C-alpha positions in Angstrom: 32.1 7.2 8.5 28.5 7.8 9.5 26.1 5.0 9.4 23.5 4.6 6.6 20.2 5.0 8.3 17.0 3.8 6.6 13.6 4.7 8.2 10.4 3.0 7.1 7.1 4.7 7.9 3.6 3.3 7.8 3.5 0.0 6.0 2.3 -3.6 6.5 4.2 -6.4 8.2 5.2 -8.2 5.0 6.9 -5.1 3.5 8.4 -4.3 6.9 10.1 -7.7 7.1 11.3 -7.4 3.5 12.8 -4.0 4.0 14.3 -5.0 7.3 16.0 -8.1 5.8 17.3 -6.0 2.9 18.8 -3.4 5.2 20.4 -6.2 7.3 22.0 -7.7 4.1 23.3 -4.3 3.1 24.4 -3.5 6.6 22.2 -0.4 6.8 20.7 0.7 10.1 16.9 0.0 10.0 14.3 1.8 12.0 10.5 1.3 11.7 8.4 4.3 12.6 4.7 4.0 13.3 4.3 7.6 14.6 4.9 9.9 11.6 4.3 13.0 13.7 7.1 12.1 16.1 9.4 11.3 13.2 8.8 14.8 11.7 9.3 16.5 15.0 12.6 14.7 15.6 13.7 14.7 12.0 17.0 16.5 12.6 17.8 14.2 15.5 17.1 11.1 13.4 19.1 12.4 10.5 17.9 9.8 8.0 19.9 8.7 4.9 16.8 7.4 3.2 13.1 7.5 4.1 10.7 4.8 2.8 7.0 5.6 3.0 4.4 2.8 2.8 1.4 3.9 0.7 -1.8 2.1 0.0 -1.8 0.0 3.3 -4.6 2.0 4.9 -2.7 5.3 5.4 -3.8 7.2 2.2 -3.5 10.9 2.3 -1.6 10.9 5.6 1.4 9.3 3.9 1.2 11.8 1.1 1.2 14.6 3.6 4.3 13.1 5.4 6.1 13.1 2.0 5.3 16.8 1.4 6.5 17.8 4.9 9.7 15.8 4.6 10.5 17.4 1.3 10.1 20.8 2.9 12.6 19.8 5.6 15.2 18.1 3.5 16.4 16.8 0.2 16.8 13.3 1.7 15.9 10.5 -0.7 12.2 9.4 -0.3 11.0 6.1 -1.7 7.4 5.1 -1.9 6.4 1.4 -1.5 2.8 0.7 -2.5 0.7 -2.0 -4.1 -1.0 0.7 -6.2 0.0 0.4 -9.9 -2.1 3.2 -11.3 -0.2 5.9 -13.1 -2.1 8.6 -11.2 -0.8 7.3 -7.9 2.7 7.0 -9.1 2.8 10.5 -10.6 1.1 12.0 -7.6 3.8 10.6 -5.2 6.5 11.9 -7.5 4.9 15.3 -7.7 4.8 15.6 -4.0 8.5 14.9 -3.6 9.2 11.2 -3.8 12.4 10.2 -5.7 11.3 6.7 -6.6 8.1 4.5 -6.5 8.3 0.8 -5.9 5.3 -1.5 -6.4 4.7 -4.1 -3.8 5.2 -7.0 -3.7 8.7 -6.4 -5.2 11.7 -8.4 -6.2 14.3 -8.3 -3.4 17.2 -7.8 -5.8 15.5 -4.9 -7.6 14.6 -3.3 -4.3 18.2 -3.6 -3.0 19.5 -2.0 -6.2 17.0 0.9 -5.9 17.8 1.3 -2.2 21.5 1.4 -2.9 21.0 4.0 -5.6 19.0 6.2 -3.1 21.7 5.9 -0.5 24.3 6.9 -3.0 22.3 10.0 -4.0 21.7 11.0 -0.4 25.4 10.6 0.4 26.2 12.7 -2.7 24.0 15.5 -1.5 25.7 15.5 1.9 29.1 15.7 0.2 28.0 18.6 -1.9 26.7 20.5 1.1 30.0 20.0 2.8 32.0 21.6 0.0 33.3 25.0 0.9 32.4 27.8 -1.5 35.9 29.3 -1.5 37.2 26.9 -4.1 38.6 28.1 -7.4 35.7 29.3 -9.6 37.5 28.9 -12.9 35.6 27.1 -15.7 36.3 23.4 -16.2 35.0 20.8 -18.5 32.6 19.8 -15.8 31.1 23.3 -15.6 28.3 24.6 -17.9 27.9 28.4 -17.9 25.2 30.5 -19.6 24.3 34.1 -18.7 22.7 33.9 -15.3 23.2 30.1 -15.0 26.1 28.0 -13.8 26.0 24.2 -13.5 29.0 22.6 -11.7 29.0 18.8 -12.2 31.8 18.2 -9.7 29.9 19.8 -6.9 26.4 18.9 -8.2 25.5 22.5 -7.8 23.4 25.0 -9.7 23.2 28.7 -9.4 20.8 31.1 -11.1 21.5 34.8 -11.1 24.2 34.2 -8.5 21.8 32.4 -6.1 22.4 28.7 -5.2 19.5 26.4 -6.1 19.0 23.3 -4.1 18.3 20.5 -6.5 18.1 16.7 -5.9 20.4 14.5 -8.0 17.9 13.4 -10.6 16.7 16.9 -11.3 20.3 18.1 -11.5 21.2 15.2 -13.9 18.3 16.1 -16.2 19.3 19.7 -16.3 23.0 18.8 -16.9 22.1 16.4 -19.7 19.9 19.0 -21.5 22.2 22.0 -20.9 25.2 20.0 -22.1 23.5 19.6 -25.5 21.7 22.9 -26.4 19.3 22.6 -29.2 19.1 18.8 -29.1 15.7 17.2 -28.5 15.8 14.3 -25.9 12.9 11.9 -25.8 11.5 11.0 -22.4 12.8 7.4 -23.0 16.3 8.8 -23.6 16.2 10.9 -20.5 14.9 8.1 -18.4 17.7 5.8 -19.6 20.4 8.5 -19.2 19.4 9.6 -15.7 17.7 6.6 -14.0 19.6 3.9 -15.7 16.9 1.3 -15.3 13.3 0.5 -16.4 11.1 2.5 -14.0 8.2 0.7 -12.5 5.8 3.4 -13.8 6.3 5.1 -17.1 8.0 8.1 -18.7 5.7 10.5 -16.9 8.3 10.5 -14.1 10.5 12.5 -16.4 7.7 15.1 -16.8 7.3 15.3 -13.0 11.1 15.9 -12.4 11.4 18.4 -15.3 8.5 20.4 -13.8 10.1 20.4 -10.4 13.4 21.4 -11.9 11.9 24.2 -14.1 9.9 25.6 -11.1 13.3 26.2 -9.4 15.3 27.8 -12.2 12.8 29.4 -14.6 10.7 32.5 -14.2 13.0 35.4 -14.8 13.9 36.6 -18.3 16.8 34.5 -19.3 18.3 33.8 -22.7 18.0 30.1 -22.0 15.1 27.8 -21.2 14.0 24.2 -20.9 11.5 23.8 -23.7 8.9 21.1 -24.1 8.8 19.7 -27.6 5.3 18.4 -27.9 5.0 14.8 -28.9 8.8 14.4 -28.6 10.4 15.3 -25.3 12.5 18.2 -24.1 15.2 20.6 -25.4 17.5 23.2 -23.8 17.2 26.4 -25.9 19.5 29.4 -25.9 18.4 32.6 -27.6 20.9 34.0 -30.1 21.9 37.6 -29.4 
């Protein structure tokens, strides 16, 4: 079994020690990187399981740029650690590709839980990518099929018009939750509970960010289905009647 490799980039000494101690307790390999450019250049060699970015410790926009560039390279889980509590900062990090945002200083137990969740999601992506596409394509209870859209929960895969769509776990789970219940309106609070399973450090705007990223990947063509915003309520998966 390959080792779990956690990389921490650009943060202060206190957070560095906390993350290092947490990784040691969880038996994860820990590496601190102070040269983000080198990390990006050697990204495939490092093959990280989780990347943790320190924001708000004097690195500002550089850290946000690193987040964007990592997301172009990979669907690896990205965690932001920052003392900034403003909703704007949290939403911006998520919009640029972060999967979670943790406010420093943090509770060690909560951080460990979030890190373990990120590791599970990264490992799940790896397993999905290793699955051969020659398996039986018959519909099962884990499959959701609409014209031009197939969602396979076993493989955590989505295809639109026959083309595979790369989708991180949280985006996939949001789509699966909505598409499994066409016509049903889910509030942001319900989606946050169903998908994240814990009280997020920010607020329900994180649902909006992930929905937007998910819709950008699957919407655009003329389909009979759509992910609809229900203003003042939440979201609904609609299917046009023929």
